[in-house]
C-alpha positions as CSV (number, residue, x, y, z in Angstrom):
1,M,34.0,-27.0,-31.7
2,S,34.7,-29.3,-28.8
3,V,34.3,-28.1,-25.3
4,P,37.7,-27.1,-23.9
5,E,39.1,-28.7,-20.7
6,R,38.9,-26.5,-17.7
7,T,42.4,-25.3,-16.6
8,V,43.4,-25.0,-12.9
9,P,44.7,-21.4,-12.4
10,T,48.0,-21.1,-10.6
11,E,48.7,-17.4,-10.5
12,V,46.9,-14.0,-10.3
13,T,46.4,-12.4,-13.7
14,A,45.1,-9.1,-15.0
15,T,42.6,-8.0,-17.6
16,A,40.2,-5.0,-18.1
17,L,36.5,-4.8,-18.7
18,G,36.4,-3.9,-22.4
19,P,35.4,-0.2,-23.0
20,W,38.4,1.7,-24.3
21,P,39.0,5.4,-25.2
22,G,39.4,6.7,-28.8
23,D,38.2,5.5,-32.1
24,D,41.2,3.6,-33.5
25,P,40.9,-0.2,-33.2
26,L,44.5,-0.7,-34.4
27,E,46.0,1.5,-31.7
28,A,43.8,0.0,-29.1
29,A,44.7,-3.6,-30.0
30,R,48.4,-2.8,-30.1
31,T,48.3,-1.1,-26.7
32,I,46.2,-3.7,-25.0
33,R,48.2,-6.6,-26.3
34,G,51.4,-4.8,-25.5
35,E,50.5,-4.2,-21.9
36,L,48.7,-7.5,-21.1
37,G,51.2,-10.0,-22.3
38,S,51.4,-13.6,-20.9
39,P,50.2,-14.6,-18.4
40,H,47.7,-11.7,-18.5
41,V,44.5,-11.6,-20.6
42,P,44.3,-9.1,-23.5
43,F,40.8,-8.3,-24.7
44,L,38.9,-7.2,-27.8
45,A,38.3,-3.5,-27.1
46,E,35.0,-1.7,-27.3
47,L,35.3,1.8,-28.7
48,P,32.1,3.6,-28.0
49,A,33.6,6.9,-29.2
50,R,33.2,5.7,-32.7
51,G,29.4,6.3,-32.3
52,V,26.3,4.2,-33.1
53,G,27.0,0.5,-33.2
54,S,30.2,0.6,-31.2
55,D,28.5,0.8,-27.9
56,A,28.2,-2.4,-25.8
57,L,24.4,-2.7,-26.4
58,G,24.5,-2.2,-30.1
59,R,27.5,-4.5,-30.5
60,T,25.7,-7.3,-28.7
61,A,22.5,-6.7,-30.5
62,S,24.3,-7.3,-33.8
63,L,25.0,-10.9,-32.6
64,L,21.3,-11.7,-32.2
65,E,20.0,-14.5,-34.4
66,E,16.8,-13.8,-36.3
67,L,16.3,-10.5,-34.5
68,A,17.3,-7.0,-35.8
69,V,17.6,-3.6,-34.3
70,D,17.7,0.1,-35.2
71,V,18.3,3.3,-33.3
72,Q,15.5,5.7,-32.3
73,P,15.7,8.9,-30.1
74,F,14.9,6.7,-27.1
75,G,17.6,4.1,-27.9
76,W,18.0,0.8,-29.6
77,R,14.8,-0.8,-30.8
78,L,13.9,-4.3,-32.0
79,V,12.6,-4.2,-35.6
80,D,11.5,-6.6,-38.3
81,R,14.6,-6.5,-40.5
82,P,18.2,-5.3,-40.3
83,G,18.8,-1.7,-41.3
84,R,21.7,0.8,-41.5
85,D,22.3,0.9,-37.7
86,H,22.3,-2.9,-37.4
87,R,24.7,-3.2,-40.3
88,R,26.9,-0.5,-38.9
89,A,27.2,-2.4,-35.6
90,A,28.0,-5.7,-37.3
91,S,30.6,-4.0,-39.6
92,A,32.4,-2.3,-36.6
93,L,32.6,-5.6,-34.8
94,S,34.0,-7.4,-37.9
95,T,36.6,-4.6,-38.3
96,D,37.7,-5.1,-34.7
97,I,38.1,-8.8,-35.2
98,N,40.0,-8.4,-38.4
99,V,42.3,-5.9,-36.7
100,L,42.8,-8.3,-33.8
101,A,43.8,-11.0,-36.3
102,D,46.4,-8.6,-38.0
103,V,47.9,-7.5,-34.7
104,A,48.1,-11.0,-33.2
105,G,49.4,-12.4,-36.4
106,A,52.4,-10.0,-36.3
107,E,53.4,-10.9,-32.8
108,D,56.4,-13.1,-32.1
109,S,54.6,-15.0,-29.5
110,T,50.8,-14.8,-29.2
111,A,49.1,-14.5,-25.8
112,P,47.6,-17.8,-24.7
113,E,44.2,-16.2,-24.0
114,V,41.9,-13.5,-25.3
115,K,38.8,-12.0,-23.8
116,V,35.6,-10.8,-25.4
117,Q,32.6,-9.1,-23.9
118,L,28.9,-9.1,-24.5
119,V,25.8,-7.7,-22.7
120,G,23.9,-10.4,-20.8
121,P,20.3,-11.3,-21.6
122,L,18.7,-9.4,-18.7
123,S,20.5,-6.1,-19.3
124,L,20.0,-6.6,-23.0
125,A,16.2,-6.8,-22.4
126,A,16.4,-3.7,-20.2
127,G,18.3,-1.7,-22.9
128,L,16.4,-2.7,-26.0
129,H,12.9,-1.3,-26.8
130,L,9.9,-2.7,-28.5
131,H,8.0,-1.0,-31.3
132,N,5.8,0.9,-28.8
133,G,8.9,2.4,-27.1
134,E,8.6,0.3,-23.9
135,R,11.7,-1.8,-22.9
136,A,11.7,-5.4,-24.0
137,L,12.0,-6.2,-20.3
138,I,8.3,-5.5,-19.9
139,D,7.3,-8.6,-21.9
140,H,8.0,-12.1,-20.8
141,G,7.9,-13.4,-24.4
142,A,10.4,-10.8,-25.6
143,R,12.7,-11.6,-22.7
144,R,12.6,-15.3,-23.6
145,D,13.1,-14.6,-27.3
146,L,16.1,-12.3,-26.6
147,A,17.8,-14.9,-24.4
148,A,17.3,-17.6,-27.0
149,S,18.4,-15.4,-29.8
150,L,21.6,-14.3,-28.0
151,A,22.4,-17.9,-27.2
152,A,22.0,-18.8,-30.8
153,G,24.3,-16.0,-31.9
154,V,27.2,-16.3,-29.6
155,G,28.7,-19.4,-31.4
156,G,29.4,-17.5,-34.6
157,Y,31.0,-14.7,-32.6
158,L,33.4,-17.0,-30.8
159,R,34.3,-18.9,-34.0
160,R,35.3,-15.6,-35.6
161,V,37.4,-14.6,-32.7
162,A,39.0,-18.1,-32.5
163,A,39.9,-17.8,-36.2
164,A,41.6,-14.4,-35.6
165,V,43.8,-15.8,-32.8
166,P,44.3,-19.5,-33.6
167,G,45.1,-21.6,-30.5
168,A,44.1,-18.9,-28.0
169,R,41.8,-19.9,-25.2
170,I,38.6,-17.7,-25.4
171,V,37.5,-16.0,-22.3
172,V,34.0,-14.4,-22.2
173,Q,32.7,-11.7,-20.0
174,V,28.9,-11.5,-19.8
175,D,28.0,-8.0,-18.6
176,E,24.8,-7.5,-16.5
177,P,25.1,-3.8,-15.4
178,D,21.4,-3.4,-14.8
179,I,20.8,-6.7,-13.0
180,A,20.0,-5.2,-9.5
181,A,17.3,-3.0,-10.9
182,V,15.9,-5.8,-13.1
183,L,15.5,-8.1,-10.1
184,A,14.3,-5.4,-7.8
185,G,11.7,-4.0,-10.3
186,T,13.0,-0.4,-10.2
187,I,13.5,0.3,-13.9
188,P,11.0,2.9,-15.1
189,T,8.5,2.5,-17.8
190,A,8.6,4.7,-20.9
191,S,6.2,7.2,-19.3
192,G,8.3,7.3,-16.1
193,Y,5.2,7.2,-13.9
194,R,5.7,3.6,-12.8
195,T,8.3,0.9,-12.8
196,L,8.6,-2.4,-14.7
197,R,7.7,-5.5,-12.7
198,S,10.7,-7.4,-11.3
199,V,12.0,-10.4,-13.2
200,P,11.8,-13.6,-11.1
201,A,15.2,-15.0,-10.0
202,S,14.3,-18.3,-11.5
203,E,13.8,-16.7,-15.0
204,A,17.1,-14.8,-14.7
205,R,18.9,-18.0,-13.8
206,E,17.4,-19.8,-16.8
207,S,18.3,-16.9,-19.2
208,W,21.9,-17.1,-18.0
209,R,21.9,-20.9,-18.3
210,L,20.9,-20.7,-21.9
211,V,23.6,-18.2,-22.8
212,L,26.3,-19.8,-20.7
213,E,25.6,-23.3,-22.1
214,A,25.9,-21.8,-25.6
215,L,29.2,-20.2,-24.8
216,H,30.6,-23.4,-23.4
217,A,29.3,-25.4,-26.4
218,A,31.1,-22.9,-28.6
219,A,34.4,-23.7,-26.8
220,A,34.6,-20.7,-24.4
221,G,37.3,-21.7,-22.0
222,E,35.9,-19.5,-19.3
223,A,32.6,-17.5,-19.0
224,V,32.1,-15.1,-16.2
225,V,29.2,-12.8,-15.4
226,A,30.1,-9.2,-14.5
227,V,27.8,-7.3,-12.1
228,P,27.9,-4.1,-10.0
229,E,28.5,-4.8,-6.3
230,V,25.1,-3.5,-5.1
231,E,22.7,-6.4,-4.6
232,A,24.8,-8.6,-6.8
233,P,23.1,-12.0,-7.2
234,F,26.2,-14.2,-6.8
235,E,24.5,-17.4,-5.9
236,Q,22.0,-17.2,-8.8
237,I,24.9,-16.5,-11.3
238,L,26.9,-19.5,-10.1
239,A,23.8,-21.7,-10.0
240,A,23.3,-20.9,-13.7
241,G,26.6,-22.4,-14.6
242,A,29.0,-19.4,-14.7
243,D,32.7,-20.2,-14.3
244,G,33.0,-17.1,-12.1
245,I,32.0,-13.6,-11.2
246,A,33.4,-10.2,-12.0
247,V,32.7,-7.5,-9.4
248,P,34.2,-4.2,-8.1
249,V,35.8,-4.6,-4.7
250,K,35.5,-1.2,-3.1
251,A,32.0,-1.6,-1.7
252,L,31.7,-5.3,-1.1
253,T,30.1,-6.2,2.2
254,T,31.4,-8.9,4.6
255,R,28.5,-11.1,3.5
256,Q,29.5,-10.7,-0.1
257,W,33.1,-11.5,0.6
258,E,32.0,-14.7,2.3
259,Q,30.0,-15.7,-0.8
260,L,33.0,-15.0,-3.0
261,A,35.1,-17.1,-0.6
262,G,32.8,-20.0,-1.0
263,A,32.9,-19.6,-4.8
264,A,36.7,-19.6,-4.7
265,E,36.7,-22.8,-2.6
266,A,34.3,-24.4,-5.1
267,G,36.8,-23.7,-7.9
268,K,35.2,-20.7,-9.4
269,R,37.0,-17.7,-10.9
270,L,36.9,-14.3,-9.2
271,W,37.5,-11.2,-11.2
272,I,38.1,-8.6,-8.6
273,G,37.8,-4.9,-9.6
274,A,40.7,-4.0,-7.4
275,L,41.8,-0.7,-9.1
276,D,39.3,2.2,-8.6
277,V,39.4,4.3,-11.8
278,T,36.5,6.6,-10.9
279,A,38.5,9.0,-8.7
280,G,41.3,11.4,-9.6
281,D,44.8,9.8,-9.2
282,L,45.0,6.0,-9.5
283,P,45.3,4.3,-6.1
284,K,48.8,3.0,-5.1
285,T,49.6,-0.5,-6.0
286,A,50.2,-1.5,-2.4
287,A,46.8,-0.3,-1.4
288,C,45.1,-2.2,-4.1
289,V,47.0,-5.4,-3.2
290,D,45.9,-4.9,0.4
291,G,42.3,-4.4,-0.6
292,V,42.3,-8.0,-1.8
293,W,44.8,-9.7,0.4
294,R,43.5,-8.4,3.7
295,P,39.9,-9.8,3.4
296,W,41.3,-13.0,1.8
297,R,43.3,-13.7,4.9
298,Q,40.5,-12.6,7.3
299,L,38.2,-15.1,5.7
300,G,40.8,-17.9,6.2
301,L,41.2,-18.6,2.5
302,A,44.3,-20.5,1.5
303,P,46.9,-18.3,-0.2
304,S,47.1,-20.9,-3.0
305,L,43.4,-20.1,-3.9
306,L,44.5,-16.6,-5.0
307,G,45.2,-18.3,-8.4
308,S,41.5,-18.0,-9.0
309,V,41.7,-14.2,-9.1
310,R,41.9,-12.0,-12.1
311,V,42.3,-8.3,-11.2
312,T,40.5,-5.7,-13.2
313,P,39.6,-2.0,-13.0
314,S,36.5,-1.0,-11.1
315,D,34.9,0.2,-14.4
316,G,35.4,0.5,-18.1
317,L,38.1,2.8,-19.4
318,A,36.3,4.6,-22.3
319,G,36.1,7.9,-20.3
320,L,39.9,8.1,-19.8
321,T,42.6,9.3,-22.1
322,P,44.5,6.7,-24.1
323,A,47.6,7.4,-22.0
324,R,45.7,7.0,-18.8
325,A,44.1,3.8,-19.9
326,K,47.5,2.4,-20.8
327,D,48.7,3.4,-17.3
328,V,45.7,1.5,-15.8
329,L,46.8,-1.7,-17.6
330,S,50.3,-1.3,-16.4
331,R,49.1,-0.8,-12.8
332,L,46.9,-3.9,-13.0
333,T,49.8,-6.1,-13.9
334,R,51.7,-4.7,-10.9
335,I,48.8,-5.4,-8.6
336,A,48.7,-9.0,-9.9
337,D,52.4,-9.3,-9.3
338,G,52.0,-8.0,-5.8
339,L,49.3,-10.6,-5.0
340,N,51.5,-13.3,-6.4
341,Q,54.3,-12.2,-4.2
342,Q,52.0,-12.5,-1.2
343,V,51.3,-16.1,-2.1
344,L,55.0,-16.8,-2.2
345,G,55.4,-15.2,1.2
């Protein structure tokens, strides 16, 4: 595959983070693609309710090249050869890609983009365990091998998705939910009596660089790293070659907004978790628009730069009902429309 040209975004769009309720990939694909039509970005749903292998960690582990996993009472473990759990994860992913091909193929006009997700190398090392039950994060060699194995495996994943939706631009979300604890050294050991040593920022940056370069070489049109807002290492992520950052908006500090402003001015994508889905009722559209527009103006950013923004929920949607998840997607598109109206004045 050739490396795609980078496009200059001109309008705010919407997408979601990947996790989706239920266990029916056909219903999920139809709902997502129905709600997130052009110019928005439909995504390949993760359905953890299906059980082992459909969770984000197992799904990503099935992509690893020359490494295999199984499930133990303490979680996913690296093993010598693929077993039932590994095959189950790979099979579920293949099913989802085949369903995506069927649904997209039946559409009158296919969305110009599609998003996929995978767990990033640092959170993968924090989630997978070695034979002795310790997290792979404890061992420098294991961390290095995992990053290299993931980088080697992503190309095949993207080629399969590209074949399912011919001509669509592939967008990739690299999830690092555990990154703050990884860098701070607060993840507990198996015994729970101490914590694992922090991973140097330089090593984290190199791990991301390996995976991001592999994604771009496999024709990813956009690759962003998704992190929680607490202690989010924006500068390290961008220095590793990410096309952008995905982060919830609700607890961002002024300093973090300033860093995001610099990223926007440098031409990076900002995926802003503008819709809080962790509370009871969904916030009003106008309040979510203001939550992005107000700091944008306060920082003196040009309204035209809002085209770099994709709006997302603050979290995955797997814990919601299917009807509520559908409402979230609808609300996201309205938030995007509201921000675009602000640009037009």
